[in-house]
N, C-alpha and C positions, 0 to 999 in steps of 0.2 A: 504494500500500500504506500502511496506517495506521502501520506501525512499521518503522523502519530502524535497523539496528545497524551502527555503524562500528567496525571491529576491525583492529588492526595485524597484519600477516602475519609480521613477523620479530622483532627484539629491541627494538622501540620506536623512537621518533624517525622514524616513517614519514611524518609530516606530517598526523596526524589533526586537529590543532588547526585548520589552514587548511581542511581538507575539512569539518569540522563547522561552522565559521563560514560556509562557502559554502552548505552544505545548510540551515543554520539559518534562512535567509530564507524557506524554504517550510515549515518545521516550526512547530508550535504550542508544543511543549514539548521542551526539550533536557535530558537527564539524564546526569550522571556516575554510574557504578554501582559502581566498585571503585577501589582504590588510595587514595592520599592526596597529600600535597604533594611526594612523590617524582616525580610526573609533571610534565612541563613542555611546554606547548603554546604555540607562538609564532604570532601572527597579525599580518599587516600590512594595514592598511586606510587607503587614501589617504595612504600614506607614513608613517603613525604605527604604531609597534610596540606590541603588547600581549602580555604574557607571562602565561599562566595556569598555576596549579598545582593548584587545587582547583575553582574555579568553571568551569563549561562555557564554552567560547569563544562559544557562541551568545548569551551575554549582550550581545554587541555589537549585536544586532538589537533595535530598540525593540519593546516590547510582547510580546516572547517570554518565556516562563516557563522558568526554569532550576532544576534540582533536583540536590541532592547526595543520592544514594540510600542505601538500607539497607546496602549492601555496602562503604561507604567507611569509612576511618578519618580523622578530621578533627583537625588541629592547630588549636585555637581561635585562637591568636596568628596563624598563617599565614592563616587564613580572614578574620579581621578586617582584617589588613594588606592582603589582596588587595581587599577591599571598599573600603578607604580609597584605594588606588591607583586603582581604577576611578572613584571619585567625583571624584578630582583630574583624571582624564582626561575628565570630563563624562559618565560612564556611570552613570545612576541605576538602583539595584537594588531599591529598596523596592517591595514588593508583587509582585515577579516573581522572587524568589530564595528558595528554601526548602531546608531540610536535614532529613534523616530523623531522627525521634526515636530510631530504632534504630541509627543510625550510632555507631561507637565513637570515643572520644576518644584522641588521642595525648597522653601524659602526659610530664612531664620525665624520669622514670626510663626511659622507652622510648628516648629519644635516648641516654642514657648506656649502656644495654645494647647498643644498636646499635654504638656505638663500641668497647665492650669485646669484643663477639663477634668483630668484624673483627680486632682485635689478637690475640685468642686463636687465630683460624684461621691467622694468619701467611701463609705462601705460598698457602694454600688459601682466602684471603679471597674473599668474594663480589663485593665492589666496590659495596656499597650506597651510597645517597646520604647516609646518616647522619642521616636525618630521623626515625628511630624507627618507621618503618612496619612492618617485620618484627616487632619486639617487640610492637607494638600488636596485630597479628593473632595473634601467639603467645598473648597474654593473652586475646584473644577466644575462641580455641579452648579454652584452659585454664580458661575461666569466671572469669578475673580481671579482665575488661574493665569499663571504665566507659563508659556510653553517654550520648548527649546528653540523653536524658530523665532520667537520674540527677541532673542539675543542678537539676531542678525542686524537689526537696525537700532543704532545707539539712541537716536532721538525718540523713536517710537517706544523703545523699552523704558527710557527715562520717564516719558509721559505716563505710561501705564503704571510703573512702579510708584510714582508720586501719588497718583489717585488712590491706589490700593493701600499704600502705607499711611495715608491720611486717615483712612477708615480704620485700619488695623490699630494704629496708635491711639485712636479714640477709644476703642474697645480695651486695649491693654491698660491705658491710664485710668479710665473712668470705672471700669469694672474690676480689673485685677490689680490696680495700683502699681503698675510696672512703669519704669521710666520710658520715655519716648525713644523709639528706634531711629537711628540716623539714616536718612536717605542717602547721603553722600557715601557713608561707609558701605551700605549694602550695594549701592550702584557700582562702586569701584570694585568691590569683591566679585560681583557677578560679571562685570566686564572682563575681569581677569579669567574667570572660568570660561567665558565665551570664546576667548582666543584659543583655549585648549580643547574644548569639546565640540565646537562647530565643525572641525574637520571630520568628525565621526557621524555627522548628521546627514541622513538621506530620507527619502520617502520609503519607509520600510514596508508599507502595505504594497506599494507597486513592486518593490523588490521581491517580496514573497510570492506575489501573484505571478510574476515573470518566472521565478524559480520553479514554481509548480508547473507552469506551461512548458518549461524545458525538461520536465520529467525528473527534476531533482527531488530528493527525499528531505522532507521538512519535519523537524522534531520541535513541538511546542512544549515548553517547560513551564508548568504552573507553579506558583508559590502558594504557601499556606495549604489549606485543605478544604474539602467540601463543607465540613461542619463549621467552617469559619466564613462561608460565603455570605455576602451581605443580604441576599434574599433567602437562601436555602439553609443557612446555618442556625446555630443556637442564639438567635438575636435576643438582646443587643450585644451579647458577648461574641462578636464577630469582627472580621477585618472590614476594610472600607472598599473592597473591590470584589471581583467575581472569580474565585479560584476554580469554578466548575469548568467542564469541557467547553460549554457554549461560551463562557467568558473568555476562554483562550482564543477562540475564533474571533470574538469581538475585539479583544485586545491586540490581536495580530493584524486586524484589518482584512480578514479572509472570510468569505461567505460560506454558507453551508455546502458541503461536498459529500459525494457518495463514497463509501468504502473507506471511512476513516478508522484507524486503529485507536481506540481509547483505552489506555492502560492505567488502571487504578493502582496506586501504590499504597500498600497496607502493611503496617508492622504486625508481627506475630503476637503482639500485645498492643495496648493502646496507651497513649500519653497525651497530656495537654499541658500547655504553659499558660499562665495567667488565670483570670477568673472565669466563672461560668460553670454550667452543669457538666457532670462527668459521672454517669451512673455506675460504671465499673471500676471507679477509682479504688485503690487499695491503700489504706493508711496503716499498714502493718508491715511485718518483716518481709513479706513477699513483694510489696510495693517498693520497699527500700532495695531489695535484691535486684529487681528489674531496673531501677534507676541507676544503681552503681555498676552493675554488670553491663548494662546498655549504654553507660556514659550519657545519661539523659540530662544534659545541661545545655541550655540554649546557645547555639553558635553565634547569635547576635547579642544576647544580653547576659549569658552565663547563668541565667536563673535555672534552678532545679525544676525539672518537669514532674508533674503529677503522673503517676503510673498506675495501671490496672490491667485486668484481663482484657483480651480482645473483645470489643463491642461489636457483635455481629448484627445487631439491630441497626446501628449507625452505618455499618458496612453495606448492608443490603439497601438502605436508603441511598447511599452514595452511588451504588451501582445503578440504581433506578434513575437518579437525577442526571448522571453523566452518560448513561447508556454505555457503560464500560463493556468492552469486548473481551477483556482478560484482566488478570490481576498479577501484580508482582508482590510477593510476600517477602518482607525484609526483616532483618534481625532475628531470624529463626534460631540462630545459634545462642541467643541470649536465654532462651527457655531451657537450654541444656542444664542438667543438674537438679531440676525441680522434680520431685517424685510424682506429683499430680499436676496436670495442666487443665485449665478451664477456658471456655469461651462462652460469651453470652449469646443466647439465641432468641431471647424475649425478655420483656419487663413484666413485673407483676405490680399492679396498682389500681386503686379505686375499684376493687372487687373483680378485676378481670386481667387476662393476659394480653399483652401488647406485643405484636410482632412488627407493626409499622411504627416508624419513629414519630413520637408525639412532640409538639413544639411548645407546650406549656411548661415554662421553666419551673413552675411550682411543682408540677408532677415529676419532672426529671430530677429534681432535688430530693425527692422522697420515694421514688419507685424502687423496687427490689429487682435486681438482675436475676434472671433464671439462667443457670449454667449447664452446659454439657461438660462432663468431667472425663478426662482421658489419662491414661498412664503416661508419665514423662519418660525421659531417656537420660542416661548418664554419659553417653558417648559425646566426644568432641566432634562436631560435624563440620568444623571450619575447613577441613581439607576435602570435603565431598565436592565432586565436580559433575556428578550425574545423579539422577533421581535414585538409581539403584544403590548408590553409595550410602544413602541415608538409612538410619535404623528403622525397623518396622514401625515402632511407635511414632516416629517422626512422620513417616508416610501416612500413618493413620490420622494424625492431626491434620495434615494438609488435605487429605481426601475428605475429612469431615467438614472442613471449611468449604471445599468445593461443593459438597452436597447441600450445604446451607445456602450458598450464594447463586448456584446454577450457572456459573461461568468458569472456565479453566484458569488455574494458576499457571501462568506461562513462564514465569521467571521467579527464582528463589535466591535470596541473598543469605549466605551463611557466614559472613564476616565483613569487616569494614573495607577491605581492599577491592580494587577493581576486578581482580580475578576470582574473588570469593563468590562466584555466581554460578548458578545452575540454570541452564536454558531447557525448558520442556517444549517450547513452541516458538518458532521464529516469528518476529513481528514485522519484518520487512519483506 
């Protein structure tokens, strides 16, 4: 298939970075389509660790073209810092990294508002990364946004920034008691960024359309996960964009196409960072075991992730919303050493069993997960390179998940490295 969309099935951190890196070797173009530097993808290649926030992890493959699409919000400082880090690691980006002219910019006041909004919410805080992503999308919708292409014309940019900053300073000073931001300082800072980032700017939608017409293979890399989607996630504890498959098409500037491979990425257990409902969360020694063995700490914030058994109700919902054609199961090796393994197939609450995901947060906070329990395995599976190499109990767990979701598990990750991967079905 010419187009493959990688999408997280839960609350992010499912291992999309590693899977995109693995699939990237067979793609021609890899594109990020939404989100910003609030995303964190970690990839380990030959023992070296790479952490990505904006740039697609497919950049690690030579001669592959990477794109930051229309639907993204880009912090220029973070973008340039990431390029500098890659160059120090010996990864050349010139001529194969492009950003959309239509992508919006994260501005200094966005980070301030992110901080103030969280304080204002108090106990009802969302648990954002504080990178200004939500306020940047808020301005995009309210038509206050500044786009990459706006940096091309100095006078036009100055006029737009003056108008916006007058309004933002009014809010900052009158509501939050913050000193006024300097137009001259922000203007000079972003003109400096313009000189460095405008050479990367193209019409990425036209580029992707042309690439598809030329028969090239396109890999769309989503950030966050389905349960953080603005419309389809556990609102209001969600991100500010659309991490679902249809959101990837929207953010790439690509219309609906036939025969798209939609690969859901799902951990063998479930985690969540920040606030919000999490029915299968474990606040015991098993939850701690999963966090420590799985190294469940945010690549962007360093915050410890909440961990629990695999939530199959959320997984089935994600498959429905994204129309997933297959699944990649990651971090399967983390479950090794547990005598018993569980996964949730339904919730119990209000006198009945729920197999469809409910969106009343009051229910989700108090429902009881119903689990299927299986025997675990003691073996270290990190060296397995074929399905037959896996212990019988591991295979039984995988096949039980397939029975629950009704689609094949095509790819299995048994370790953090690029090569720690089992392919059961080719995606290209």
